[in-house]
ROPA-419171 format. One record per residue (C-alpha): x, y, z; residue number from 1. Coordinates in pm, 1 decimal, padded with zeros to 6 digits. Layout:
<recs>
+----------+----------+----------+-----+
:       c1 :       c2 :       c3 :  nr :
+----------+----------+----------+-----+
:        X :        Y :        Z : NUM :
...
+----------+----------+----------+-----+
</recs>
This chain:
<recs>
+----------+----------+----------+-----+
:       c1 :       c2 :       c3 :  nr :
+----------+----------+----------+-----+
: -02536.1 : -02150.3 :  01219.2 :   1 :
: -02708.3 : -02131.4 :  01646.0 :   2 :
: -02478.9 : -02096.6 :  01902.0 :   3 :
: -02519.5 : -02388.4 :  02177.0 :   4 :
: -02556.4 : -02278.9 :  02586.2 :   5 :
: -02243.2 : -02552.0 :  02600.1 :   6 :
: -02048.5 : -02326.6 :  02371.5 :   7 :
: -02136.1 : -02017.4 :  02584.8 :   8 :
: -02021.4 : -02215.1 :  02912.9 :   9 :
: -01714.5 : -02311.2 :  02765.5 :  10 :
: -01578.5 : -01970.0 :  02615.3 :  11 :
: -01711.5 : -01786.6 :  02964.3 :  12 :
: -01519.0 : -02090.7 :  03173.8 :  13 :
: -01197.5 : -02040.3 :  02936.1 :  14 :
: -01249.6 : -01640.1 :  02962.8 :  15 :
: -01259.6 : -01683.6 :  03382.1 :  16 :
: -00957.7 : -01917.3 :  03386.8 :  17 :
: -00750.5 : -01614.6 :  03196.9 :  18 :
: -00877.8 : -01328.0 :  03439.2 :  19 :
: -00801.3 : -01510.8 :  03740.8 :  20 :
: -00453.3 : -01600.9 :  03621.7 :  21 :
: -00380.3 : -01249.4 :  03530.5 :  22 :
: -00542.0 : -01144.8 :  03837.3 :  23 :
: -00262.7 : -01352.3 :  04047.8 :  24 :
:  00005.9 : -01296.0 :  03856.5 :  25 :
:  00108.5 : -00958.4 :  04062.4 :  26 :
:  00327.3 : -00906.3 :  03779.2 :  27 :
:  00359.5 : -01099.1 :  03438.8 :  28 :
:  00726.9 : -01180.9 :  03409.3 :  29 :
:  00910.0 : -01029.8 :  03133.7 :  30 :
:  01056.0 : -01371.6 :  03023.2 :  31 :
:  00681.7 : -01542.4 :  03032.0 :  32 :
:  00587.7 : -01216.6 :  02765.0 :  33 :
:  00921.5 : -01295.2 :  02572.9 :  34 :
:  00853.2 : -01666.7 :  02540.7 :  35 :
:  00452.1 : -01627.7 :  02423.9 :  36 :
:  00622.7 : -01371.4 :  02184.2 :  37 :
:  00896.4 : -01581.4 :  02057.9 :  38 :
:  00601.2 : -01881.2 :  02059.8 :  39 :
:  00391.4 : -01679.7 :  01832.5 :  40 :
:  00684.7 : -01650.7 :  01602.0 :  41 :
:  00701.5 : -02011.0 :  01573.5 :  42 :
:  00369.0 : -02028.9 :  01484.5 :  43 :
:  00452.5 : -01815.9 :  01180.7 :  44 :
:  00845.9 : -01937.1 :  01042.0 :  45 :
:  00825.5 : -02282.7 :  01160.6 :  46 :
:  00482.0 : -02318.4 :  00922.5 :  47 :
:  00545.4 : -02045.4 :  00661.9 :  48 :
:  00426.8 : -02247.9 :  00331.6 :  49 :
:  00130.7 : -02321.9 :  00480.5 :  50 :
:  00048.7 : -01958.5 :  00534.6 :  51 :
:  00120.3 : -01889.4 :  00206.7 :  52 :
: -00125.1 : -02181.8 :  00075.0 :  53 :
: -00399.8 : -02029.9 :  00301.8 :  54 :
: -00353.4 : -01731.9 :  00210.2 :  55 :
: -00352.6 : -01854.8 : -00184.1 :  56 :
: -00643.7 : -02058.4 : -00104.6 :  57 :
: -00870.9 : -01759.4 :  00061.2 :  58 :
: -00777.6 : -01438.1 : -00121.7 :  59 :
: -00535.1 : -01565.7 : -00389.6 :  60 :
: -00244.5 : -01408.1 : -00310.8 :  61 :
:  00091.2 : -01485.7 : -00428.9 :  62 :
:  00376.8 : -01616.0 : -00262.2 :  63 :
:  00525.8 : -01259.7 : -00294.2 :  64 :
:  00194.0 : -01061.2 : -00143.5 :  65 :
:  00153.7 : -01324.2 :  00124.6 :  66 :
:  00491.1 : -01246.4 :  00264.6 :  67 :
:  00507.4 : -00870.1 :  00193.2 :  68 :
:  00168.0 : -00791.5 :  00356.8 :  69 :
:  00108.4 : -01032.8 :  00587.3 :  70 :
:  00400.2 : -01245.2 :  00676.8 :  71 :
:  00667.8 : -00998.2 :  00705.9 :  72 :
:  00457.0 : -00723.2 :  00893.0 :  73 :
:  00387.1 : -00976.2 :  01135.2 :  74 :
:  00750.5 : -01073.4 :  01172.3 :  75 :
:  00842.0 : -00678.1 :  01179.8 :  76 :
:  00548.5 : -00608.4 :  01478.2 :  77 :
:  00744.6 : -00906.0 :  01662.6 :  78 :
:  01085.8 : -00782.3 :  01654.5 :  79 :
:  00981.2 : -00441.3 :  01767.7 :  80 :
:  00817.2 : -00612.4 :  02036.0 :  81 :
:  01068.6 : -00795.9 :  02189.5 :  82 :
:  01360.2 : -00505.8 :  02122.8 :  83 :
:  01093.5 : -00265.8 :  02374.6 :  84 :
:  00949.7 : -00440.5 :  02573.4 :  85 :
:  01144.1 : -00452.6 :  02877.9 :  86 :
:  01171.0 : -00053.4 :  02787.6 :  87 :
:  00764.7 : -00063.6 :  02804.9 :  88 :
:  00705.8 : -00252.3 :  03120.7 :  89 :
:  00892.8 :  00013.7 :  03358.8 :  90 :
:  00703.5 :  00174.8 :  03577.3 :  91 :
:  00751.3 :  00571.7 :  03525.9 :  92 :
:  00787.0 :  00846.7 :  03794.8 :  93 :
:  00640.5 :  01148.5 :  03793.1 :  94 :
:  00610.0 :  01490.2 :  04013.9 :  95 :
:  00314.5 :  01671.8 :  04011.5 :  96 :
:  00208.2 :  01994.1 :  04202.0 :  97 :
: -00078.0 :  01949.2 :  04461.4 :  98 :
: -00237.3 :  02162.0 :  04763.5 :  99 :
: -00049.6 :  01998.7 :  04957.3 : 100 :
:  00301.8 :  02062.5 :  04802.0 : 101 :
:  00503.1 :  01822.0 :  04581.6 : 102 :
:  00489.6 :  01488.1 :  04569.6 : 103 :
:  00607.1 :  01214.5 :  04385.4 : 104 :
:  00444.3 :  00876.8 :  04190.6 : 105 :
:  00502.3 :  00614.4 :  03952.5 : 106 :
:  00268.5 :  00505.7 :  03701.7 : 107 :
:  00300.5 :  00144.9 :  03730.0 : 108 :
:  00148.7 : -00066.6 :  03389.6 : 109 :
: -00067.6 : -00384.5 :  03437.2 : 110 :
: -00247.2 : -00610.9 :  03209.7 : 111 :
: -00625.2 : -00512.3 :  03093.3 : 112 :
: -00698.8 : -00877.0 :  03158.1 : 113 :
: -00893.5 : -01118.4 :  02932.2 : 114 :
: -00886.1 : -00928.9 :  02557.4 : 115 :
: -01118.5 : -00982.3 :  02276.1 : 116 :
: -00949.7 : -00972.0 :  01924.3 : 117 :
: -01186.8 : -00999.1 :  01615.7 : 118 :
: -01035.2 : -00955.1 :  01307.5 : 119 :
: -01146.8 : -00909.2 :  00906.9 : 120 :
: -01057.4 : -01163.4 :  00585.6 : 121 :
: -00898.7 : -00947.0 :  00416.6 : 122 :
: -00536.2 : -00948.5 :  00626.2 : 123 :
: -00644.4 : -01220.8 :  00841.3 : 124 :
: -00309.5 : -01321.3 :  00944.9 : 125 :
: -00155.6 : -00928.8 :  00986.3 : 126 :
: -00491.9 : -00804.2 :  01126.6 : 127 :
: -00480.4 : -01081.5 :  01349.6 : 128 :
: -00172.5 : -01121.8 :  01486.7 : 129 :
: -00064.0 : -00746.9 :  01518.8 : 130 :
: -00293.9 : -00665.5 :  01815.8 : 131 :
: -00261.3 : -01017.4 :  01976.1 : 132 :
:  00129.5 : -00944.3 :  01991.9 : 133 :
:  00064.5 : -00596.1 :  02122.7 : 134 :
: -00225.2 : -00785.0 :  02365.5 : 135 :
:  00030.5 : -01023.5 :  02462.5 : 136 :
:  00345.2 : -00794.6 :  02507.8 : 137 :
:  00105.4 : -00627.4 :  02762.5 : 138 :
:  00076.2 : -00908.9 :  02940.2 : 139 :
: -00292.8 : -00983.6 :  02873.8 : 140 :
: -00448.3 : -01313.0 :  02801.5 : 141 :
: -00700.8 : -01316.7 :  02458.7 : 142 :
: -00969.3 : -01437.7 :  02301.0 : 143 :
: -00938.5 : -01448.1 :  01872.7 : 144 :
: -01237.3 : -01466.5 :  01656.8 : 145 :
: -01092.0 : -01440.1 :  01277.7 : 146 :
: -01340.7 : -01381.8 :  01012.2 : 147 :
: -01504.6 : -01683.4 :  00878.4 : 148 :
: -01492.2 : -01543.4 :  00506.2 : 149 :
: -01090.4 : -01639.2 :  00557.9 : 150 :
: -01179.4 : -02032.9 :  00637.5 : 151 :
: -00815.0 : -02206.8 :  00512.6 : 152 :
: -00645.7 : -01933.3 :  00705.4 : 153 :
: -00871.2 : -01922.6 :  01005.4 : 154 :
: -00853.5 : -02314.5 :  01036.4 : 155 :
: -00426.2 : -02307.4 :  01032.8 : 156 :
: -00475.6 : -02027.4 :  01270.0 : 157 :
: -00688.9 : -02221.4 :  01540.2 : 158 :
: -00459.6 : -02558.9 :  01437.6 : 159 :
: -00127.8 : -02338.0 :  01536.2 : 160 :
: -00233.1 : -02152.7 :  01797.2 : 161 :
: -00432.6 : -02455.7 :  02003.4 : 162 :
: -00077.2 : -02642.1 :  01936.1 : 163 :
:  00203.7 : -02378.1 :  02050.1 : 164 :
: -00056.7 : -02183.6 :  02321.3 : 165 :
: -00282.0 : -02302.8 :  02616.4 : 166 :
: -00634.9 : -02181.2 :  02588.9 : 167 :
: -00581.8 : -01988.1 :  02904.3 : 168 :
: -00318.6 : -01837.3 :  02727.4 : 169 :
: -00429.9 : -01747.5 :  02413.2 : 170 :
: -00796.1 : -01931.5 :  02287.8 : 171 :
: -00919.3 : -01886.4 :  01872.5 : 172 :
: -01276.4 : -01913.1 :  01809.8 : 173 :
: -01450.1 : -01958.2 :  01480.1 : 174 :
: -01818.3 : -01910.6 :  01323.9 : 175 :
: -01983.8 : -01679.0 :  01181.5 : 176 :
: -02148.9 : -01373.9 :  01266.5 : 177 :
: -02369.1 : -01533.7 :  01538.3 : 178 :
: -02048.6 : -01649.2 :  01710.2 : 179 :
: -01878.1 : -01278.3 :  01729.9 : 180 :
: -02180.9 : -01147.6 :  01859.8 : 181 :
: -02218.3 : -01437.0 :  02144.0 : 182 :
: -01854.0 : -01350.1 :  02220.9 : 183 :
: -01964.2 : -01001.4 :  02235.8 : 184 :
: -02231.1 : -00994.1 :  02517.5 : 185 :
: -01959.4 : -01134.5 :  02740.0 : 186 :
: -01744.7 : -00938.2 :  03009.7 : 187 :
: -01445.2 : -00836.8 :  02833.6 : 188 :
: -01146.2 : -00625.2 :  02964.2 : 189 :
: -01077.8 : -00475.2 :  02622.1 : 190 :
: -01210.8 : -00504.7 :  02266.1 : 191 :
: -01018.3 : -00453.5 :  01952.8 : 192 :
: -01211.3 : -00469.9 :  01628.6 : 193 :
: -01110.8 : -00391.0 :  01236.8 : 194 :
: -01368.1 : -00390.2 :  01029.7 : 195 :
: -01675.3 : -00170.1 :  00906.6 : 196 :
: -01804.0 :  00091.6 :  01051.1 : 197 :
: -02162.3 : -00070.2 :  01008.2 : 198 :
: -02001.7 : -00361.9 :  01248.0 : 199 :
: -01779.4 : -00121.9 :  01460.0 : 200 :
: -02073.5 :  00072.5 :  01571.3 : 201 :
: -02240.3 : -00341.5 :  01694.5 : 202 :
: -01912.3 : -00391.2 :  01880.5 : 203 :
: -01910.2 : -00016.8 :  02031.8 : 204 :
: -02312.5 : -00074.1 :  02147.3 : 205 :
: -02194.4 : -00431.8 :  02338.1 : 206 :
: -01885.2 : -00321.4 :  02475.9 : 207 :
: -02078.8 :  00023.2 :  02641.3 : 208 :
: -02291.5 : -00242.8 :  02842.6 : 209 :
: -02020.1 : -00334.3 :  03030.3 : 210 :
: -01782.8 : -00030.0 :  03011.8 : 211 :
: -01565.6 : -00213.0 :  02813.4 : 212 :
: -01265.1 :  00016.6 :  02647.4 : 213 :
: -01230.7 : -00068.7 :  02300.6 : 214 :
: -01001.5 : -00031.2 :  02033.9 : 215 :
: -01201.1 :  00023.7 :  01644.7 : 216 :
: -01014.6 :  00034.5 :  01330.8 : 217 :
: -01282.8 :  00115.0 :  01091.6 : 218 :
: -01246.0 :  00163.1 :  00738.3 : 219 :
: -01440.8 :  00124.7 :  00451.1 : 220 :
: -01446.0 : -00070.6 :  00094.5 : 221 :
: -01221.7 :  00055.0 : -00224.5 : 222 :
: -01267.9 : -00201.1 : -00476.9 : 223 :
: -01045.5 : -00181.8 : -00786.6 : 224 :
: -01002.8 : -00455.9 : -01081.9 : 225 :
: -00707.1 : -00460.2 : -01296.6 : 226 :
: -00705.6 : -00653.2 : -01588.9 : 227 :
: -00623.9 : -00661.0 : -01963.1 : 228 :
: -00895.2 : -00385.9 : -02087.5 : 229 :
: -00739.8 : -00137.1 : -01845.0 : 230 :
: -00411.2 : -00167.0 : -01796.3 : 231 :
: -00285.8 :  00106.3 : -02110.9 : 232 :
: -00260.1 :  00479.3 : -02054.7 : 233 :
: -00495.0 :  00469.2 : -02331.0 : 234 :
: -00782.7 :  00295.9 : -02124.3 : 235 :
: -00697.3 :  00530.7 : -01811.9 : 236 :
: -00802.2 :  00823.2 : -02042.0 : 237 :
: -01109.9 :  00650.9 : -02133.9 : 238 :
+----------+----------+----------+-----+
</recs>
């Protein structure tokens, strides 16, 4: 798959709009952030059966596993963010000793701007939406690049996010490795990546060109196949 020039131009235009909207808002209103978090909740709760079907189609997850490992985790994170958001937004007053004496100052929390989130295939809902919740709660605008390997969930994510959010709030970009690489060539305010150490190094290298802060959640593979031949104590001993 090749990335067309007009695709990159479109993404950059959306990204510029996202950054400008964050810059133009001296302080992103608490109610606006809550509104976005509640819309994200609707993406899950009002379409739960479709998420369960998508996770079954992509990964073979049962309804119980899909709910417990993905849907429930996201809803819990949403509840936590909504409950604590007002406290998180407060400025923090501090006192410091300096050569000219004691001074008082405040730490004022501001959003980064336009944030890129690249998520893996194994927990496509959880590992896309949990970092997205944090980014929205902090007042950022986001690009979300889900894995092409979980294509049903990716397609559903694109459809629902586009319905509930403008691209200046959240933009979902589908595609393969070339798409992720093209996105990484853009100048972001923060990058969040979940995946392998090998790809994580590439993300870090791309971010370093613009001194972009990154959050990397990296891990390896730990495969396990369970069937009728290894479910007994006797087979475990062997």
